[in-house]
N, C-alpha and C positions, 0 to 999 in steps of 0.2 A: 565691274561690268557683268551683267547676268549672262549665263551661258544658255544657249538653246540646245537642249539635249533630249534624246528620246530613249526610253527604256523598252526595248523589246524583251521578251523573256522566253527561256527554254524550260520546259517542265522537267527535264532530266536528260541524262545521256541517252542518245538514240531516239529521243522523242521529238516531234515536230514543235516548232516555236508557236506560241500562242500570242495573239494580240492582247495588249494591256486591257484589262477590264472585261474580257470575253471568256476567261477561263472559268469553268464550273469547278469550284473547290472540292466538290464531292467526288470528282474523278481522280483526285490526287492519289498517287500510289502509296500504299502502306508497306514500307520495307520490313523484311524480317531480319533477324540477326545475321543471316547468311548473305543478305543482299549486298551487292557491290557498293562500296562507299561512293557517294556522289557529292561533289563540291557544289552545292546549290548556290553558294555565294558568288560563284563565278559563272553560273548558268544563266543569270540575268544580265542583260547588256545595256549599257548607257548609249542612247542613240541621239544624234544631234537634232533630230526632227520632231521630238516629242513636244506637245503643247503644255506639259506641266512646268511649273516654275522651278528654276534651278539657279544655283549660285555657287561659284567657287569660293571657299572660305579658308580661314585658318582658325586654330583653336585658341580661345581665350582662357577657358577654365574647364578642367575635367571635373564633373560632379559625381556621377556614378555610372553604372553600366549602360543605362539607357537615357542619360541626360548629359549633354555637353553644351557649353556656351561658346558660340563662334563669333569671330570678328567678321562683320559684313559692312558694305558701304553705308554711310550715315543716311543716304537717301532712301535706303531700303528699310532700316530700322532706327528708331531714335537712339542716339548714343553709339551707333555702329556695332551693336551686339544683338545677336539672335540667340535666344535660349532654346536649344533644340531638344525636343522630346521625341525619341525614336518611335516611328510607326511600327505597329504589328508585334512589338515585343514588350515584355514586362520582366526586367531582370530583378533578382532578389535585392532587397534594400541593403545599403552599406553606409548610410549617413545618419539620418534621424533614428531610424529603426534598423537594427542589425539582424540580418537573416543569413542562413547557410548559403554559401556560394555567392553571397553578395560582393565580398571583397574580390573574389576571383573574377567575377563578371566585370567589375569596375577596372581591375588591372588589365583585363583582356582588351577592353575598349581603349584604354590609355596606350597600351603597347601598340595596337594596330595603328592608331592615329598619330602617335609620336613618330612612327617610322615612315609615315606617308610623305610623298613629295607633292601630292595634290589631293585635296578633299573637296567633294562637291555634295551639297545638300539638295534634296529634291522634295517638293511638295507633292501631295497626292493629286492635286488639281492644278488649275492655272493660276491659283493664288495661294499665298501663305495662310494657313489655317491654324488658329490658336487651339490649344487643348482646353480642358474643362477649367483650368486655373485662370485662363485668359492671359497668362504671362509667358507661356512657353508655346512654341510652334512645332507642329507635327512634321517630322522630316524623315526621309530616307537618307542614309549617309553612305556615300560612295568614296572609296579611297584607292590610290595606287601607290606603289613604293618606288617606281622609276618611270621615266617618261615613255618607255617602250612597252610597258605592260598595260593591260586593260584594267578598268576600275572594278573593284569588288564591292559587293553590297554588305555593309557591316551589320545591318539589321538581321539579314538572313544568316550571316555568319554566326551571330550570337545564338540564333535558334538551332542551327545545325550542330553547334557544340554543346547543346544542352545547358546553356547559361541564361536562358530566358524561357518563360512560359508564354503561351499565346495571349495576345491582346487584340481582338478583332482581326486575327491574322488571316482569316480566309476572305475577309471583305475588303479587298484592295486590289490594285492593279497587278500585284505579284502574289495573289492569294494562293494559287496552286503550289507555287514553289515554296512559300512559307509553310504550308501544311506538310509538304513532302519533307522539308527540313526538320520540322518538329517530330514527325513520325520516325524519321531515321534516327534522330537523337534518342528517342524513346526505345527503339529497337536495339540500339547499341548501348543503352544504359549509360549515357554520358552525364556526368556532373549531377544536376538536380534530379535526373531520372535514374541515378546509379543505385539508390538505396544505401549508399555508403555515407559515413560521416565526412563532413567537410574538414580537411586538415587545417584550414585557416580560420575555422570558427571555434570560439571558446565555449565548451560545454559545461565547464565546472561552475561551482558556486562562486559568489563574489569574493574577491580578495579584500580583506579588511585592512585598510592602511590609513595613513595620515596624508593630508594634502602636501606636506613637505616631502614625504616619501614618493608620492606620485609625481610631483613637479620635478624633483631632482633625478628621477629615473623614468621619465615618461615614455621614452622609446621602448623600454623593456616591457611596458604594460600595454603596448599597442595591440588592440584586438581582444583584450582581456576584460572581463567583467570585474569592476572594483566597487568598493563601498567606503565612503569617508564622510566626515562631518565638517561643516563650515557655515559661515554666515552669508546669506544672499545680500549682495550689495547693489546690484543693478539688474533690471529686467529690460531686455531690448531685443527686438526682432526674433522672437521665439527662442531666445537664449537668456540665461541668467549667469552672472558672475558670482562665484562662491569663493570665500577666503577664510583662512584660519591662521592664528599666530603661533610661531615657534619661538620659545624662550631661548633655546640654545644658540640660534643664529640672530636673535632679536629682529626678526622680520616676518612678514606675512607671506604665505604661499597661496596661490589661487588657481582656479580652473574655470574655463568657459564651459557651461553645461547647456547643451542644445536639447530642448524638449519638443520642438517642432509642433506637430499636431497630434501627438500621442496622448496628451493629457487634457482633461477638462474638469470642471467642478472642483472637488476636493483636492485633486492632484495639483491644479494650478494654484489654489489657495496656499498649499504648503510652500510653494516657491515665492511667496510674498517677500518683498524687500524688507530686511530687518529680522527675518526668521533665521534661527539656527536650524539647519536641516541635516538629515542623513541622506546622502545621494547614493543611489545604486544605478550603475549604468556601465556601458562599454566605452573604453578608450579608443578613439579613432583619430586618424590624421585627417584634418580638414584641408583638402586639396586647394580649395578656392582661397583660403586665408593663409595657407602655409604654416598652420599651427595645429596643435592637438586640442581635442575637446572630448568631453564625455557626452554620450548620447544614449538612445534606446532606454529612456526612463519609463517606468510603469507605476501605476497606482490602481490596485484592485480594491474598490470600495467595499466589496462584500468580504474581503479578507484583509482588514486593516493591519493586522500583525504579521502579514506575509513578509519574510525577510528580504524579498526582492522589491518591496515597495519603497518609494521615497517616504520619509517621515519628518514631521516637525518635532524639534527638540525644545525650542523656546522661541520667544518673540521679543520684539522691541530692541533689537541689537542695532548699533550704528556701524556704518562702514568705517574702517580704520583711518582712511586718508592719511596714511603714514607719510610724514614729511621727509622728503629727500632732496638732495641737491642735484644740479645738472651734472656735476662731475661724477657723483656716485652713479647716477642713472646711466651715463654714457660710458664710464670707464671702470666702475666699481666691480669687485670680484666677491663671490661668496664661496666660502669653503665649508663643505658638509662632511662630517665624519659618520660613517655607517656603524652598525652594531658590531662589526668585526674590526673596527679601527681604521678602515680604509678611507682616505681623504679624496674628495673630488672638488675641483674648483671650476666655477662657471661664472659667466657674466651676471652682474646684479640684475639687469633688466630681464634677462632670460629667466632667472629664478623668481622675479617679481611679476611675471606675466599674469595678467587677469586679476591682479590685486588693485585695491584703491590706494592712490598716493596723492600727495599734495606737493606742489613745487612753487616757490615764491620768487618774485623779482625777475620775471621773464620780459625782456624788451621785444615787442613785436616789430619785426623788420620787413616782413613780407606776408602775403596771404594769397590763397587760391580758393576760389569758390566753384563748386560743382554746378554746372549750368545745363546739364543734359536734360532735354525735355523727356518727360515720362519716367525719369529715374526717381526712385524713392529717396535718393540722396540729393536731389536738386535743392540748392540753398545751403547745404552743409559746406563747411569750409575748413581749410588747414591754415594754421598760423605758424610761420617760421619765426622762432624766438631765439634771441641771443642773451647769454648770461656768462660773464667772465670769459668771453672769447669762445664759448662753445654754443652749439646750436641744437635746439630741441624742437621737434614738430608737435603741435597740439592740434589734433583732429577732432572736429565736432560732428555730432549728428545735426539734423535740422533743428535749430534753436528758436524758441519763441519767448517773448516777454510775458509778464503777468496778464496782459490784455490779449494775448494770442497773436501779436504781431511778429513777423519774421525778424530775427536778429541777424544783422549782416556783419560781415568781416570788417568793414570800414569803421565800425564802432571801436575796434581795438587797434587799428593800424597806428603805429608810432607810439603806442601806450606801453606802460609797464604793468604787467598783470600777475596775479597769483591764480593758479589753477588747481582744481581737484578733479581727478578722473581715474580711468582704469589704464593700466599698462597694456599696450596693444602692440601688434606687430604688423607692418605693412610694407610690401615691396622691398624686403630685405633689411629694414631697419625698425627699431623700437620707437614708439611714440606714446603720447598721452591722449587718450580718447575721452572727450567730455560729452556728457549727455544732457546737461542742463545749463541754461544761461546763468543760473544762480551759482554755479561752480566756477565762474570766471569773475574775479574781482579786479577792477581797475584801480591802480594807485592814484 
């Protein structure tokens, strides 16, 4: 149920309240280093009588410092999810592109909302307005940590902590307060205005390693720039999967590599399926997927030999589609010995993440199809399969046949199938993700 709330605002301690939309941002005070610290996030108030749209929500996924996906009523947004892009702020990047203080901003947002007992999102007007992508909606985010406290404005809190730069910050209903918060953060030299290096940002050269070393020790490389070689096996949703064989353990190791919108032209050509490539990027934990990925890729066309560039090594290589059994996939263990003779043992599926595998003789006993209107996954499905008393999930993207017709799950129900796909992780368990109808064979 939508909330009818009003936001009156105070320009600062001891200053009279201003009506929303009537404040002249040019009158915002510019604090000096000696100015008393003002909690601007608390100086704006949520009021029940405002005409702007508002909704109490819960968090579905934390994306980065200025983007969060919220659960909302299905009557409000298709699929019951609103992708919120915070108004008036632009935090440093921490997903596709990695920037100084990006991780700190992302952690700050997650910390505040994780502790909240109530979260309210507010539009700038009487309707929900999409941003330039058309997929996200511009919101003010309010939260409180107990039922007896007032709501705090998270957008302004990011600004006053120096974790975001201005983004049309003066041109909104809380414009004066936003500008005061920015000026105070600058005067106090906080975070991005500090002139200091970000302790969470990796400034060194790329660490040269193998995919085996990366996969078996991925947590220790979190936030670090790495370089490795591997074969591109799948290109999907602004990401590629890259894998490489290790003779010692007789298996492939892989990584999801997110290139986002950083690359074009020659850079994208390098990531063609079948190319063996040198990847250079930063290891990051992908909150939405619950897995690690490599991102922040670059290709400088005018400097093709730049060691920070991704590079093509060879072409015409096939995905391994390494054949495995359900028992090994679900219960297998992999022991890896490091250069100093230390042994570590991990689940086979965890070590095989993002590699191409084949599994045969799967009996389809159930299926689920995504039917959410407006979702890019509408028509994708999950097949629950049984083999030798064990159960494996096979998740597809939206599949079509050679004539472009949608392939539906009922084609496979009750059948025995062989599948080729990528080892994936979803909702706490490992599964096989299939990207082409040609990679499911019915017996």
